[in-house]
N, C-alpha and C positions, 0 to 999 in steps of 0.2 A: 696550306698548299699554294704553290706559286707556279704558273706556267712561264717557261723561259724559252724564247725563240732560238733557233739554231743560228749562231753568228760567231763573232770572234771573241766573245766574252768567255773568260776562263774561270774567274773567281766570283763567288757570290758571298755577300756579307749578310749573316743572319742576326737579327736583333732578338736575343732570347737569353734565357738563363743558361748556366753551364751544364745543366742536366738535359742535354739535347742530343738527339740522334738524327742524322740526315740521310735521306734515301731518294731515289728517283724511280719513276715508272717508265717502262719501255713500251712504246706502241700503245695499243688500246687495251692491253691486258693489265694484270696486276702483278707483274713480276717486278719485285723491288730489288734494286742494286744499291747497297750501302755506298755512300760517298765518303772520302776522307775529309776530315774536318779538324779545325784547331780553334780553341777558345782563347780569345783575347780578353783575359780577365773575365768579369761577369757581365760586360756590356755587349760584346760581339762574339759571334762564331763565324769563322771563314770556312768555306768549303770549295773544293776544286771540282769543276764541272767537266764531264765527258759527254758532250751533247750529241744527239743523233739528229738526222734531218727532220724538220718539222718542229712541232711544239714538244717540249719536255716538261713533265710535271715534277716539281721538286717538293718533297714532303719533309716536314720537320716535326719530330716527336720530342716533346720536352715536358719537364715537370716531374719526371720519375726520380725518386731518391735512391733507387736501387740499380739504375742503369750503369753499366760499365763505361767509364770514361776512356775513350779511345782517341782523345785529342792528340794530334800528331802534326806539328808544323812542317816537318820534313816532307810529308806526303802532299802538302797543299801548296807550298811556295817554291819558287825557282831556287831560292836559297833560304835556309833557316838555321839559326843557332840560338838556343836558350841556355847554353853553357852548363847544362846538366852533365855533359861529358866535355871535358876540356881537351881540345885537340886542334891542331892546324894553325894556331895563331903564331905569327912571327913578330918578334919585338922590333921596333924601329927607333933608331937614334937612342936618346937617353931615357925615354919613357918606359913604363911597364904596364902591360895588360896581363891580368891574372884572374883565375877563378877564385871567387870569394863565396863561401858557403855559410858564414856566421853572421854577417852584418844584418841581413834581413831574414835569416832562417831558411833561405832557399838559394840555389846557385845563381850568381850573377857575374858579369865581367866587371872587374875593378880597374879603372884607369888611374895610375898613380905616377908620381915622379916626373918632373920636367914639363915644359910647355910645348906648344905646337911647333913643329909637326911630330913631336915625340909621341909614341904610343904603340899601336900594333895594327896588323892587317891579316886577312885570311883569304886564301884563294877561294873563289866562290862560283866559278863557272865562266861562261861567256855571255855577256849581255849587250844588247844594242839599245839605242834610244827607244823611248816608249816604255821605260822601266821606272819603278818606284822602290826606294828603300825606306822602310818604316822601322823605327826603334823606340823602345821604352827606356827612358833615361831618368836618373835621379841625382840631384846635387844637394848636399847638406849645407846649410848656412855656416856651419862650423868649419867647412872645408873651402871657404873662400880665402885664397892664399895669395892672390895677385896673378895667378894663372887660372882665370875664372871662366873659361870658355869650354863648353861641351861641343865636340865636333865629330860627327859620324857621316860616312858617305861611301862613294864608289870611285875607284881609281883603276887604271890599267897597270901593267908591269913597269911602266916608266914613272909611276906616281902622278899621272895626269888624270884629272877627273873633277867631280863636283861633290859637295856635301852641304849638310845643314849645320848651322852654327848658332848655338844659343849663348849669347854674351851676357853673363851675369854681372859683369862690372859696369856695363853701360845700359843694361836692360834692353837689349836689341836682339831681334831675329835677323840672321844674315845668311847669305849664300857664299860658300867658299868655292872658288875655282882654283884647282891645284895644278901646278906646273912643276914636275920633278919633285913632288911632295909639298913644295912650298905653297902657301895659300894666299890668294888675293880675295878680299871681301867685296861683295856687291849687294845691292838691294837692302841696305840697312833699314830696319823697321822697328820703331819704338814699341815695346810690349811691356806688360806687367811681368815682373820677374817671377820665376817659378822655382821655389826652393823648398826643401824638406818634404817633397811629395814627388810621386812619379808623374811624368808627362810623356806624351808621344810626339816624336819629331819625324818628319818625312823630307826626303829630297826626291823630286820628280824630274826626270830627265826626258823631255818630250822632243818633238821634231825640231822645233826652233827655240823652245823656251826651257828654262830651268826654274823650278819652283821649290822654295823652302816652305815647310808647313809646320806650325806649332799647334798641338791640341792639348791645352791645359786641362787638368781634371775638372769635369763638370762645366767646361766652357765650350765655346764654338771654335771652329777652325780659323786660324789666323795664318795668312800666307803673304809672301813677297816673291816677286819673279823678275827675271831678266831674260833678254834674248841673247843666246849664245850657242854657237854651233861648232865650237872648237874641237870637241871630242865626241866620238860616236860609239866607242866600244869600251867595255869595262870588264875586268876579271877578278877584282878584289873588293872586299868590304873593308872599311877601316874605322878605327876608333882612335882619334888623335885629340889634340887640344890640351887643356890645362889639367889640373889635379886638385883634389881627388873627386872622381865621380863614378857612377855605376850605370851599367846597362843590363836590363833584364832579358831582353831578346832583340834580335835583328831579323827582319824578314824582307826578302826582295820578291816582288811580283811584277808581272806585266801590268801596265797602267791602263785603266779605262776611266774616262771622265765621268761616266755615269754607270757604275756597276750595279746590277740588280740587287735588291735587298728584300728580305721577307720580314 
């Protein structure tokens, strides 16, 4: 159980097993209201809060092997796509984004053909600064073809915005700033390459800063940042860059520098 104060925090990250149910109590009684949640693999569970004035008790029940899994990213995030249903993606330039259900045995987005800015985008709503896009990405070493960059991010209808860029050719984490879809790179940071395994990447667009984050499997968060205030609103998520690579899911949430965790 965790008490959470009433403020502007909307999401909470639960460190627990996938067999988890989340609920909160209202007032001093024992009326439990189930909360929507989504499992990020076996490491984290995210839940969306609907806080009342005063303290709120968040209860987590876990360990049951018979509990019904109601994990639902659409109910938790501002935008979510795990590609289990393929819809809404627009192809851009010469690249291709498509649903792939065979490579990993579960649905993923496959980015193939042509280099940046070729790929695809999807209408995602309307976002202002103070937002974070998080994605789970995979590049096979056999698919290093000279167009070796994985690039995901946020843009507006003019193709202006920001993204996170994993450059496998130079072993660098970068920030992309896009102007009419074309990218300029900033904040290059040398990192250990991440191939033949899933990794998590984020782009955080804050008040005056843009931060790119890499979370390699089993490792600590690595980040690079720049100060930039060129763009303030975003309506699309994109998957651009080289080929071939895969995206398991994309989630957009309001950003908090210190979200509560259980």
